[in-house]
C-alpha positions as CSV (number, residue, x, y, z in Angstrom):
1,M,-41.2,-0.5,5.5
2,A,-41.3,-3.0,2.5
3,I,-39.6,-5.6,4.6
4,R,-42.3,-5.3,7.4
5,Q,-45.0,-5.7,4.8
6,Q,-43.4,-8.8,3.3
7,I,-43.0,-10.4,6.7
8,A,-46.6,-9.6,7.6
9,A,-47.8,-11.1,4.3
10,L,-45.7,-14.3,4.8
11,A,-46.2,-14.9,8.5
12,P,-48.8,-12.5,10.0
13,S,-48.5,-14.1,13.5
14,R,-44.7,-13.5,13.8
15,P,-43.7,-10.4,15.7
16,V,-41.5,-7.9,13.8
17,F,-39.1,-5.6,15.6
18,D,-35.7,-3.9,15.0
19,V,-35.8,-4.4,11.2
20,H,-33.0,-2.6,9.3
21,A,-31.0,-3.2,6.2
22,M,-27.8,-5.3,6.2
23,L,-25.5,-2.3,5.6
24,Q,-27.0,-0.5,8.6
25,G,-26.3,-3.6,10.7
26,L,-22.7,-3.7,9.5
27,Y,-22.1,-0.1,10.5
28,T,-22.9,-0.9,14.1
29,V,-20.1,-1.6,16.6
30,N,-20.7,-5.4,16.5
31,G,-20.8,-5.6,12.7
32,F,-17.8,-3.4,12.2
33,L,-15.9,-5.1,15.0
34,L,-16.5,-8.6,13.5
35,F,-15.3,-7.6,10.0
36,Q,-12.3,-5.7,11.4
37,L,-11.3,-8.7,13.6
38,A,-11.7,-11.1,10.6
39,A,-9.6,-8.8,8.4
40,A,-6.9,-8.5,11.1
41,L,-6.8,-12.3,11.6
42,A,-6.6,-12.8,7.9
43,G,-3.5,-10.6,7.8
44,I,-1.8,-11.8,11.0
45,L,-2.2,-15.6,10.8
46,P,-0.3,-16.0,7.5
47,T,2.4,-13.8,8.7
48,L,2.7,-15.7,11.9
49,G,2.8,-19.0,9.9
50,L,5.6,-17.6,7.7
51,I,7.6,-16.5,10.8
52,L,7.1,-20.0,12.4
53,A,8.2,-21.7,9.2
54,L,11.3,-19.5,9.0
55,V,12.2,-20.2,12.6
56,G,11.7,-23.9,12.1
57,V,13.9,-24.0,9.0
58,F,16.6,-22.0,10.8
59,G,16.4,-24.4,13.8
60,V,16.7,-27.5,11.7
61,I,19.6,-26.2,9.7
62,S,21.4,-24.9,12.8
63,F,20.8,-28.2,14.5
64,T,22.3,-30.2,11.6
65,V,25.2,-27.8,11.2
66,G,25.8,-28.0,15.0
67,Q,25.9,-31.8,14.8
68,R,28.5,-31.6,12.1
69,T,30.8,-29.2,13.9
70,R,33.5,-31.8,14.4
71,E,33.4,-32.8,10.8
72,T,33.7,-29.2,9.7
73,G,36.7,-28.7,12.0
74,I,38.4,-31.8,10.7
75,R,37.8,-30.7,7.1
76,M,39.2,-27.2,7.9
77,A,42.2,-28.8,9.6
78,M,42.8,-31.0,6.6
79,G,42.9,-27.9,4.4
80,A,39.4,-27.4,3.1
81,E,38.6,-23.9,2.0
82,Q,35.9,-21.9,3.7
83,R,34.1,-21.6,0.5
84,S,33.7,-25.3,0.1
85,I,32.5,-25.7,3.7
86,L,30.0,-22.9,3.2
87,H,28.9,-24.5,-0.1
88,M,28.4,-27.9,1.7
89,I,26.2,-26.2,4.5
90,L,24.2,-24.2,2.0
91,R,23.6,-27.3,-0.2
92,Q,22.3,-29.1,2.8
93,G,20.0,-26.3,3.7
94,V,18.7,-26.1,0.1
95,C,18.0,-29.8,0.2
96,I,15.9,-29.4,3.4
97,I,14.0,-26.4,2.0
98,S,13.4,-28.1,-1.3
99,A,11.9,-31.1,0.5
100,G,9.6,-28.7,2.3
101,V,8.7,-26.8,-0.8
102,L,7.9,-29.9,-2.8
103,S,6.0,-31.8,-0.1
104,G,4.2,-28.7,1.3
105,P,1.7,-28.1,-1.5
106,A,0.9,-31.8,-1.8
107,L,0.2,-32.0,2.0
108,A,-1.8,-28.7,1.8
109,V,-4.1,-30.2,-0.9
110,A,-4.6,-33.4,1.1
111,M,-5.4,-31.5,4.2
112,A,-7.8,-29.2,2.4
113,R,-9.7,-32.2,1.0
114,L,-9.8,-33.8,4.5
115,V,-11.1,-30.6,6.1
116,G,-13.5,-30.1,3.2
117,N,-15.0,-33.5,3.9
118,F,-15.5,-32.6,7.6
119,I,-17.2,-29.3,6.6
120,L,-19.4,-30.7,4.0
121,A,-20.4,-33.8,6.0
Protein backbone atom coordinates (compact mmCIF):
# COMPACT_ATOMS: atom_id res chain seq x y z
CA MET A 1 0.00 0.00 0.00
CA ALA A 2 2.87 2.38 0.78
CA ILE A 3 4.35 1.68 -2.65
CA ARG A 4 1.12 2.71 -4.38
CA GLN A 5 1.04 5.95 -2.39
CA GLN A 6 4.64 6.75 -3.29
CA ILE A 7 4.00 6.14 -6.98
CA ALA A 8 0.83 8.23 -6.85
CA ALA A 9 2.75 11.06 -5.19
CA LEU A 10 5.60 10.98 -7.73
CA ALA A 11 3.64 10.33 -10.93
CA PRO A 12 -0.12 10.64 -10.45
CA SER A 13 -0.88 10.09 -14.15
CA ARG A 14 0.85 6.70 -14.30
CA PRO A 15 -1.29 3.59 -13.87
CA VAL A 16 -0.32 1.26 -11.05
CA PHE A 17 -1.17 -2.44 -11.13
CA ASP A 18 0.22 -5.74 -9.89
CA VAL A 19 2.47 -4.20 -7.26
CA HIS A 20 4.21 -6.64 -4.94
CA ALA A 21 7.44 -6.90 -3.00
CA MET A 22 10.59 -8.24 -4.61
CA LEU A 23 10.60 -11.41 -2.50
CA GLN A 24 7.03 -12.15 -3.55
CA GLY A 25 8.15 -11.87 -7.18
CA LEU A 26 11.03 -14.24 -6.58
CA TYR A 27 8.74 -16.88 -5.14
CA THR A 28 6.81 -17.12 -8.41
CA VAL A 29 7.64 -19.76 -11.01
CA ASN A 30 9.51 -17.30 -13.22
CA GLY A 31 11.59 -15.83 -10.42
CA PHE A 32 12.40 -19.19 -8.90
CA LEU A 33 13.12 -20.69 -12.31
CA LEU A 34 15.55 -17.95 -13.26
CA PHE A 35 17.54 -18.24 -10.05
CA GLN A 36 17.59 -22.02 -10.21
CA LEU A 37 18.73 -21.92 -13.83
CA ALA A 38 21.48 -19.42 -13.00
CA ALA A 39 22.63 -21.54 -10.06
CA ALA A 40 22.64 -24.69 -12.18
CA LEU A 41 24.65 -23.00 -14.93
CA ALA A 42 27.08 -21.60 -12.36
CA GLY A 43 27.72 -25.17 -11.21
CA ILE A 44 27.70 -26.93 -14.58
CA LEU A 45 29.81 -24.61 -16.73
CA PRO A 46 32.99 -24.69 -14.62
CA THR A 47 32.71 -28.46 -14.35
CA LEU A 48 32.30 -28.74 -18.10
CA GLY A 49 35.31 -26.46 -18.59
CA LEU A 50 37.42 -28.62 -16.29
CA ILE A 51 36.38 -31.77 -18.13
CA LEU A 52 37.21 -30.19 -21.50
CA ALA A 53 40.60 -29.05 -20.19
CA LEU A 54 41.38 -32.55 -18.90
CA VAL A 55 40.34 -34.14 -22.20
CA GLY A 56 42.46 -31.60 -24.07
CA VAL A 57 45.55 -32.25 -21.97
CA PHE A 58 45.06 -35.99 -22.31
CA GLY A 59 44.69 -35.62 -26.08
CA VAL A 60 47.83 -33.51 -26.46
CA ILE A 61 49.92 -35.84 -24.31
CA SER A 62 48.64 -38.97 -26.04
CA PHE A 63 49.30 -37.38 -29.44
CA THR A 64 52.88 -36.48 -28.55
CA VAL A 65 53.51 -39.90 -27.01
CA GLY A 66 51.99 -41.55 -30.09
CA GLN A 67 54.35 -39.62 -32.34
CA ARG A 68 57.30 -40.85 -30.29
CA THR A 69 56.29 -44.52 -30.38
CA ARG A 70 59.19 -45.48 -32.64
CA GLU A 71 61.65 -43.57 -30.47
CA THR A 72 60.31 -45.35 -27.40
CA GLY A 73 60.60 -48.71 -29.12
CA ILE A 74 64.18 -48.02 -30.15
CA ARG A 75 65.07 -46.90 -26.62
CA MET A 76 63.57 -50.09 -25.17
CA ALA A 77 65.39 -52.22 -27.79
CA MET A 78 68.65 -50.50 -26.84
CA GLY A 79 68.10 -51.46 -23.21
CA ALA A 80 66.37 -48.50 -21.60
CA GLU A 81 64.40 -49.29 -18.48
CA GLN A 82 60.65 -48.85 -18.37
CA ARG A 83 61.07 -46.47 -15.46
CA SER A 84 63.26 -44.10 -17.51
CA ILE A 85 60.81 -44.18 -20.43
CA LEU A 86 57.89 -43.47 -18.09
CA HIS A 87 59.89 -40.67 -16.49
CA MET A 88 60.55 -39.15 -19.93
CA ILE A 89 56.85 -39.25 -20.86
CA LEU A 90 55.72 -37.85 -17.50
CA ARG A 91 58.32 -35.07 -17.66
CA GLN A 92 57.01 -34.11 -21.09
CA GLY A 93 53.44 -34.08 -19.76
CA VAL A 94 54.44 -31.95 -16.77
CA CYS A 95 56.10 -29.46 -19.13
CA ILE A 96 52.89 -29.16 -21.16
CA ILE A 97 50.75 -28.78 -18.04
CA SER A 98 53.18 -26.26 -16.54
CA ALA A 99 53.00 -24.13 -19.67
CA GLY A 100 49.21 -24.12 -19.40
CA VAL A 101 49.18 -23.39 -15.67
CA LEU A 102 51.62 -20.51 -16.09
CA SER A 103 50.03 -18.95 -19.17
CA GLY A 104 46.40 -19.59 -18.17
CA PRO A 105 46.06 -16.98 -15.40
CA ALA A 106 47.83 -14.32 -17.48
CA LEU A 107 45.51 -14.96 -20.41
CA ALA A 108 42.49 -15.02 -18.09
CA VAL A 109 43.38 -11.60 -16.68
CA ALA A 110 43.90 -10.22 -20.19
CA MET A 111 40.57 -11.61 -21.39
CA ALA A 112 38.78 -10.31 -18.29
CA ARG A 113 40.06 -6.80 -19.00
CA LEU A 114 39.08 -7.07 -22.65
CA VAL A 115 35.58 -8.27 -21.83
CA GLY A 116 35.34 -5.66 -19.07
CA ASN A 117 36.06 -2.94 -21.62
CA PHE A 118 33.23 -4.22 -23.82
CA ILE A 119 30.81 -4.32 -20.92
CA LEU A 120 31.68 -0.88 -19.56
CA ALA A 121 31.77 0.78 -22.98
